[in-house]
Structure formats: C-alpha cells, structure tokens
C-alpha positions, 0 to 999 in steps of 0.5 A: 963165126970167125974166131977172135973177132968178138970182144971177150965179154960177148955172151948170150943175154936175155933182152926183156921188153917191159911193155909186152913182157916178150923176151929174146935171147941174143948174143951181146956185150951189153953190161948188166947186173941182172940175171934171168932164167931162159926156157932151157932152164939156164941162167943168163944176164938180163937186160930190160928194154922199154920197147922192141919189135914186140911192142913197137907200133910199126911192127905190131900195127897197133898204135898205143902211147908208151909213156914211161917218163910221164911226158904225156901227162905233163903235156896234158897239164900244160895244155889245160893250164894254157886253156885256163889262162886264155 
C-alpha cells in the first residue's frame, strides 16, 4: 500500500450481514459506535448491513424476499383492500 494516501480514520472494520449472520473483516473509514470480537480474539468496530454477497440472490442463486421495512406487508394490505372495493 502507498503511504499517506488513506484517511486517518482508515482501520479494519467488521461488516455483519444481519440477514445471513455472515461477517467480513475489511479496511474502511465508516463511522460506527458498535464493536465486536473477530475470530482472532481482537475487538474491532462493527457495522451491520442488511444485505451483502452472502445473502444477495444474485450471488447465492436463491430467491427470497428480504423485507426489513414492512413494504411487502403494506403492499399486500393495499392489494387486498383494492380487491374488496372492486
């Protein structure tokens, strides 16, 4: 790595996929207050993501609905309501 090209906050961070519980240790400057232990026993900053290559259908080959904001349920409710009015 070239010297003096990375920001001062650059450090190793654990990215945790909350959908698949897969964890990755990657260099990053992301701001986070959580910490977590890695396999080497050391503690690193922890950032949780909703989807990664471990859970994305393109990489896994499995199609599944990931609904963290209730969007699918809201859509189904609107669809059922619209069918009742017709």
